[in-house]
C-alpha positions in Angstrom: 5.0 -10.1 -42.5 3.9 -12.3 -45.3 0.6 -13.8 -45.4 -0.7 -16.2 -44.4 0.8 -16.4 -40.5 -0.7 -17.5 -37.3 -1.7 -15.4 -34.6 -2.3 -17.2 -31.3 -4.4 -15.6 -28.5 -5.1 -16.8 -25.0 -7.7 -14.9 -23.3 -9.6 -13.7 -26.2 -13.2 -13.9 -24.5 -11.8 -12.1 -21.3 -12.2 -8.7 -20.0 -9.0 -7.2 -21.5 -8.7 -9.8 -24.5 -12.1 -9.0 -25.8 -11.8 -5.3 -25.3 -8.8 -5.2 -27.2 -10.3 -7.2 -30.4 -13.1 -4.5 -30.2 -10.6 -1.6 -30.1 -8.2 -3.4 -32.7 -11.4 -3.4 -35.2 -11.8 0.7 -34.7 -8.1 1.3 -35.6 -7.8 0.9 -39.5 -3.8 0.4 -39.5 -3.8 -2.1 -36.8 -7.0 -4.0 -38.5 -5.0 -4.2 -41.6 -1.9 -5.7 -40.1 -3.9 -8.1 -37.8 -6.0 -9.2 -41.0 -2.5 -10.4 -42.4 -2.8 -13.5 -39.6 -5.1 -16.1 -39.1 -6.2 -15.7 -35.7 -6.0 -18.8 -33.5 -7.9 -18.8 -30.0 -7.6 -21.1 -27.2 -11.2 -21.6 -25.6 -12.3 -24.0 -22.9 -15.3 -24.9 -25.2 -15.9 -24.0 -28.7 -19.7 -24.3 -28.5 -20.2 -22.2 -25.5 -21.6 -18.9 -25.8 -18.6 -16.9 -25.5 -16.7 -18.9 -28.3 -19.8 -18.3 -30.5 -19.7 -14.8 -29.8 -16.0 -14.4 -30.8 -16.7 -15.9 -34.2 -19.3 -13.3 -34.9 -16.5 -10.6 -33.4 -13.5 -12.1 -35.5 -15.0 -13.9 -38.6 -12.6 -16.5 -39.7 -11.3 -17.2 -36.2 -9.8 -20.5 -35.6 -11.0 -22.1 -32.2 -8.8 -24.4 -30.3 -10.1 -26.4 -27.6 -8.1 -26.4 -24.4 -7.2 -24.8 -21.3 -4.0 -23.2 -19.6 -3.3 -26.8 -18.1 -3.2 -28.2 -21.9 0.5 -27.2 -22.2 1.3 -29.5 -25.0 -1.5 -27.6 -27.3 -0.2 -24.3 -26.2 3.5 -25.1 -27.0 2.4 -26.4 -30.4 0.3 -23.5 -31.3 3.0 -20.9 -30.2 5.5 -23.0 -32.4 3.3 -22.3 -35.4 2.8 -18.6 -34.6 4.5 -15.4 -35.9 2.5 -13.5 -33.0 1.3 -14.8 -29.5 -0.9 -12.6 -27.4 -1.4 -13.6 -23.7 -4.1 -12.0 -22.1 -5.3 -15.1 -19.9 -3.8 -15.9 -16.5 -0.7 -14.0 -16.2 0.6 -16.0 -13.1 0.1 -19.4 -14.8 3.8 -20.4 -15.2 3.2 -23.8 -17.1 1.3 -22.2 -19.8 3.7 -19.1 -20.1 6.6 -21.7 -20.1 5.0 -23.7 -23.2 4.5 -20.3 -25.1 8.3 -19.6 -24.4 9.4 -23.1 -25.5 7.3 -23.2 -28.5 8.2 -19.7 -29.6 11.9 -20.7 -29.1 11.4 -23.9 -31.3 10.2 -21.6 -34.0 13.0 -19.2 -33.7 15.2 -22.3 -34.0 13.4 -23.7 -37.2 13.7 -20.4 -38.9 17.0 -19.1 -38.1 17.0 -16.5 -41.1 13.5 -15.4 -40.5 11.8 -12.5 -38.1 12.0 -13.3 -34.5 8.3 -14.6 -33.0 6.7 -11.8 -31.2 5.1 -12.5 -27.7 3.2 -9.5 -26.1 2.1 -10.6 -22.6 -0.5 -8.8 -20.3 1.1 -8.9 -16.8 -0.1 -6.4 -13.8 1.2 -3.2 -12.0 0.9 -5.0 -8.8 4.4 -6.0 -9.3 5.2 -2.8 -7.9 3.3 -3.5 -4.6 5.1 -1.9 -1.6 3.5 -4.8 0.6 2.4 -1.9 3.2 -0.4 -4.5 4.4 -3.1 -1.7 3.7 -1.1 0.9 6.0 -1.4 4.6 4.8 2.1 5.6 3.5 3.1 9.2 5.1 2.5 12.0 2.9 5.1 12.1 0.3 6.5 8.8 0.6 4.2 6.9 -1.9 6.8 6.3 -4.8 5.1 6.4 -8.5 7.2 4.4 -10.7 7.9 5.0 -14.4 8.3 2.4 -16.9 11.1 4.1 -18.3 13.1 3.1 -15.5 11.2 -0.1 -14.2 13.4 -3.2 -13.7 12.2 -6.2 -12.4 15.3 -6.7 -10.2 14.6 -3.6 -8.4 11.3 -5.0 -6.5 11.3 -8.2 -4.4 11.4 -11.4 -6.4 8.1 -12.4 -4.1 6.1 -9.8 -5.6 3.0 -10.6 -7.8 4.0 -11.5 -11.2 7.6 -11.8 -10.5 8.4 -15.4 -11.2 6.7 -15.7 -14.6 7.7 -12.2 -15.9 11.4 -13.4 -14.9 10.8 -16.2 -17.3 9.5 -13.8 -20.1 12.3 -11.3 -19.7 15.1 -13.9 -20.2 13.4 -15.2 -23.1 14.2 -12.0 -24.7 17.7 -13.0 -25.2 17.0 -16.5 -26.6 15.4 -15.6 -30.0 12.0 -14.0 -29.1 10.7 -10.5 -29.3 9.0 -9.9 -26.0 6.9 -7.1 -25.0 5.4 -7.1 -21.3 2.5 -5.0 -20.5 1.4 -3.9 -16.8 -1.9 -2.6 -16.7 -2.9 -0.9 -13.4 -6.4 -1.8 -11.8 -8.6 -2.1 -14.6 -12.0 -0.9 -14.3 -15.2 0.0 -16.2 -17.9 -1.5 -18.5 -16.3 -2.8 -21.4 -17.1 -3.3 -25.2 -16.1 -6.9 -25.4 -17.3 -10.2 -24.8 -16.8 -10.0 -21.2 -17.8 -6.5 -20.4 -17.5 -6.6 -16.4 -14.3 -6.0 -14.4 -13.0 -8.7 -12.3 -12.5 -6.6 -9.0 -16.2 -6.8 -8.1 -16.7 -10.2 -9.3 -13.8 -11.1 -7.0 -14.8 -9.2 -4.0 -18.6 -9.1 -4.3 -19.2 -12.7 -3.7 -16.7 -12.8 -0.7 -18.5 -9.8 0.8 -22.0 -11.5 0.5 -20.4 -15.0 1.9 -18.6 -13.6 5.1 -21.3 -10.6 5.6 -18.3 -8.3 5.8 -17.6 -5.3 3.5 -14.0 -6.3 4.2 -10.5 -5.2 3.9 -7.0 -6.6 4.5 -5.8 -4.3 7.1 -6.6 -1.1 7.5 -7.3 -0.6 3.6 -5.6 2.9 3.3 -3.4 1.7 0.6 -3.5 3.5 -3.0 -3.6 1.8 -6.2 -3.3 3.1 -9.8 -6.4 2.8 -12.1 -7.3 2.9 -15.8 -10.3 2.4 -17.5 -10.9 -0.7 -19.7 -11.4 1.5 -22.8 -8.1 3.2 -22.3 -6.3 -0.3 -22.0 -7.9 -1.4 -25.2 -6.7 1.9 -26.7 -3.3 1.4 -25.2 -2.7 -2.2 -26.4 -3.8 -1.0 -30.0 -0.9 1.5 -29.6 1.5 -1.2 -28.2 0.8 -3.6 -31.0 1.1 -0.9 -33.8 4.5 -0.2 -32.4 5.7 -3.9 -32.1 4.1 -4.9 -35.5 5.9 -2.2 -37.3 9.3 -3.5 -35.5 10.2 -0.1 -33.9 11.0 -1.2 -30.5 12.0 -4.6 -28.9 11.9 -6.3 -25.6 10.4 -3.1 -23.8 7.8 -2.8 -20.7 4.7 -0.7 -20.8 2.9 0.4 -17.9 -0.9 1.1 -18.7 -2.5 3.6 -16.0 -3.3 7.0 -15.4 -0.9 8.7 -13.0 -3.0 12.0 -13.3 -6.3 10.2 -11.9 -7.0 9.3 -8.3 -5.9 6.1 -6.9 -8.2 3.5 -5.0 -7.7 1.8 -1.6 -9.4 -1.3 -0.2 -11.3 0.8 2.6 -12.8 3.3 0.3 -13.9 0.3 -2.2 -15.5 -1.7 0.6 -17.4 1.4 1.9 -19.0 2.1 -1.5 -19.7 -1.5 -2.0 -20.9 -2.5 1.3 -23.4 0.5 1.0 -24.8 -0.8 -2.2 -25.0 -4.5 -1.1 -26.7 -3.2 1.9 -29.4 -1.5 0.1 -30.1 -4.7 -1.9 -30.4 -6.7 1.1 -27.2 -8.6 0.3 -25.5 -7.6 3.5 -26.8 -6.7 6.9 -23.8 -4.5 7.9 -22.7 -1.8 5.2 -19.8 -0.5 7.0 -16.3 -1.5 6.0 -14.2 -3.2 8.5 -11.1 -5.6 8.5 -11.6 -9.3 7.5 -10.6 -11.7 10.4 -7.7 -14.0 9.9 -9.9 -16.7 9.2 -10.8 -15.1 5.9 -7.3 -13.0 5.3 -5.6 -16.3 5.6 -7.4 -17.3 2.3 -5.4 -14.6 0.4 -2.1 -15.7 1.2 0.8 -13.4 0.8 0.1 -12.8 -3.0 -3.4 -11.4 -1.8 -2.2 -9.1 0.6 0.4 -7.6 -2.0 -2.0 -7.0 -4.5 -5.1 -6.0 -2.5 -3.3 -4.3 0.5 -0.1 -3.0 -1.0 0.6 0.7 -2.7 1.2 0.5 -6.2 1.6 3.6 -8.4 2.7 3.7 -11.9 3.4 6.1 -14.7 2.8 5.1 -18.3 5.9 7.5 -19.6 6.6 5.2 -22.6 2.7 5.3 -23.8 2.6 8.9 -23.4 5.6 9.6 -25.2 3.8 8.0 -28.0 0.8 10.1 -28.1 -1.2 7.9 -25.9 -3.7 9.5 -23.3 -6.3 8.1 -20.9 -9.0 9.8 -22.0 -11.9 7.4 -20.8 -10.3 7.4 -17.5 -10.8 11.3 -17.4 -14.3 11.1 -18.7 -15.5 8.2 -16.4 -13.4 8.1 -13.0 -13.0 5.1 -11.2 -15.3 6.2 -8.3 -18.3 7.1 -10.6 -17.8 3.8 -12.4 -18.0 1.6 -9.4 -21.7 2.3 -8.5 -22.8 1.3 -12.0 -20.1 -2.0 -11.8 -21.7 -2.8 -8.6 -25.4 -2.5 -9.6 -24.8 -4.8 -12.7 -23.0 -7.2 -10.5 -26.1 -7.2 -8.0 -28.3 -7.9 -11.3 -26.1 -10.9 -12.3 -25.9 -12.3 -8.7 -29.6 -12.2 -8.1 -30.4 -13.4 -11.6 -28.0 -16.4 -10.8 -30.0 -17.3 -7.8 -33.7 -17.0 -9.0 
């Protein structure tokens, strides 16, 4: 691709997005490719600490003030961009539709040029069996491969289905699309936002309700992947996409050889640590009452109480291996993440 061109990034300061930038900087071939682009990042506030840090991480980045609700801004920046990477809220349909519209307009304006590329971070919970926390009988948990994955094989009400159908349809309308489905991403990262969202979401709820809670029995099983392996996988995916080797493909990012996690085991581990810090009176894991679970809706039940297991066969065929997940398993990382959460939680209230 010729220079100068624009690369539009949504979620550049987030957990996955900022890890990708750090991983990309360590990969000379990809860094060389990306430096052919001007990075334009959507940020809520160009003056806040994370935006300032982004300017240090990626010198020359152009900051565009806006949120995912600013669809006109998003559409215009996508229209200007040869490459758009969305690592923000994967279920925010208005912003996703704005990206698609902008990229389609770009394709129409440059009919003889290369098709614009859209790389989108979705989530592996799209595979959820909606088991509502029940344990599957031995041998009945299905581990799906990305080589055979099709959206239509899963319930249309599953997480991420609606926006992902928009993206898959766009592949037929002048856009190159790559959809990426990480498992449950954990671990302390290298990026601007180093802490995983799982404990940031559930920790405050446990403290607020006084319950180390589950949705249903919490016997479900969820694929895991370390944040650093996620960054390395994205580097591999970007290199392949920018070389034009493959078009309109889906990638799972997970470690199908690692142990999974379920909400009961998570609640037990987190509850003990919060109890030790005086943040929870009762450390025992137990199902949340209906007054709490009703706040999750069916989306929450599908994500947190379903079984979703994926095998990253496409990435493995390209030579990628989840080495960090093997070195720092989920259950070894969790206590560190909870301690970090407790420190930040107490500091915010001092």
